[in-house]
N, C-alpha and C positions, 0 to 999 in steps of 0.2 A: 430454564434460563431466561437471562429477562435479557427479553430483546426490546423494550422500551428505551431506546439510546437515543430521545429528539437531545437531549444537550451533550450531544460528543459531535466533531466534527473530523470527518475521512477524507481524508484527500486522498482520491484515484489518478493514479500517474500511470495514463494506461492511454499510448497514440492509432488507436484501431477507436473512432467513433464506437463499434456493432457490441466489442468487447467493456468498450466503457458501459451503455446502456443496460448492456448485463448485468452488467456487477450491482450501477443505480440502479434499477429493476428487481436484481432482490437485496439491496439495502433499503428497500422505502419499504421493504415490510417494519423494518425499524424502526422509522423514522429521523434515524440520521440525520446530519446537514452534510452535502455530499459536496468537494471543489472539483472542478474536473481539472488535470494538467498534462499538458501533450506530453512531455518528455521530460527527462531527467533536472536539466537546464532550471525548464521554470516551473517544477517543484525546492528545487536550489536558491532559487529568488525570491519566488513564491515567502518560505521561510523568513530568508533574509530581511522582507520586511516586515517583518512583525508578527507572521500571521501563525499560529499554533495551535496548526490540527493534533486531538488525539492521538490518532493513528493518518500512517502513511498505506495504501496500498498501492506496489512496483512493481511498474513492468518492468522484465530487463529490455528485452531490445529495446530500443528505440531515435526516432532522428535525434541530433544537436546531441544530445549527452544520452547511454544508459544509464540504467539502475543501478548497474553494481557502481559505480563509478559514484550516483548520485546520492548510493545509500551509503558509502565510502566516508564521501562529502558532506553527510548529515548528519552517521553516529559519530564521524570528531568533534562536533559543534554543537548540537544535540541531542546528544546523547539517550537524553528521556522522552523522546516521538520514538513509539513502536511503529518502526516496521515492517510488511508480509510483504516481501518481494512474492510476484506470484506469475510464472510460468510456463511456458507449454513448451523451453528444449533444460530438457536436463541429461545428453548426451557427453560424456566426456567429463571432457576439463568445465563443465558450465560446469554442475551441480561444487565443484571443488570454487570457483568465483564467487556461488552463490553462498556457503559459508563463511568466505573471506569478507565477505561484506559486510560482515557484523549485524547483516538485519538480523529483527528477534522471532523471524520462523519465518518459511516459507509454503505455498502454494501453487499446488499445479493445477495448469490448463487443461481438459477442458473445468471450468468453477463447480465443485458443487458448493449450494447453496446452505447445506448444512456444519461441512465443513470449513465453510466463509464463518456463517457464524460462529461456530467453535472459538475457529482463531482468532476470529477479534475479538468477540467475548473476554479466553483466556489474558489480552493486550488491557484492555478497558476498565473491567468488572470493578477494581477501587474507585473507577470514576463514576460508577450509577449508584 
């Protein structure tokens, strides 16, 4: 797998600073450019301001706007941007909500770097 992603922009939507730092640290190995947004409203605004990341890593539980709602909004207006939901909550209807969001893939926390690389690569390989 090619991990030279220097031309790839990834938006990390995560309200927890430690989780963001962990994901960002893992992604440093790829040389991808990252942008940190702390809730669903911020990523919707970011995209509406003509920013076009190659991929979005979306947390589910966040203040202001959760990741499920943000994913639904973004998939309506920007279906070409891959969204990988990352979450620690997969109890009961949570998983159904993730599948209904329109996301392109999902990842469960704790994040395992090899799984993160594989899931991202499957979405961006055509851009490398």
